[in-house]
N, C-alpha and C positions, 0 to 999 in steps of 0.2 A: 488783401488776399484773405479769403475765408476758408479755413481748414476745418473739415468735419473729422474730428479725432476718432469718433466711433467708427465711421466708415473706413477710415484709413487703417485702424487697428484690425478690424474684421477682415478687410481685404488682404492685409499683410499676413495674417495668420490662417486664412481659410483653408489652405492646403498643407498646413503644418501637422506633424505628428504630435501625439500627446507628449512625447519626450521633448520635442522641440519647444512646445508651449511651456512645459515644466522648466526647461533650461532657461527660457527667457524670463519667467517669473522669478526663479532663484537668482539669476544674474541681476535682474532689476532691483530686487530687494538687497542683495549683497552690495551693489554699487552705492546704495544709500544716497541717491541723488534725486532732487526734486523733479527732474525731467521725466523720471519713470512713473511718477504718480498718476498722470492722466491715463496711461496705458493700463496700469494695474487697476485703475478705477473702471475702465471699460470691461476688463475681465471680471471684476466684481459685479458690475451691472448685469453681465451675461449670466453669471452664476445665480444671482438673485432672481432674475426674471425667469430662469429655467428651473427654479426650485419650487417645490410645493410648500405648504405651511409647515410641515415637519422639517423640511430643509431650511426654511427661514429660521425656525427655532434653533436648529443646530448652529447655523451661522451666527445668530445673535448670542447664543450661549458661549460660543468660541470667542467672539469679539469681546464679550463682557469679561471673560476669564483673562484675556490678554491685556485688558485695560487696567 
C-alpha cells in the first residue's frame, strides 16, 4: 500500500478552520510522539512553499533560535 502523506494531510484539513488547525498542531506537539512528525512536516512544507524570502528568513531565524 502506497500512502501519500501530503495528499492525506491536505485533504484531511482542507475544510478546517484556523482554530482547528492550530489545535491539531498544539496537540501534536504536546503528544510528543514520533507519529505526528510527518503531519507537522507537511504543515511546515506548506508554510515554507507559501512564504516569500522575508518569510523564509523569519522561519530560519526562529528555527536557529530554537536550536
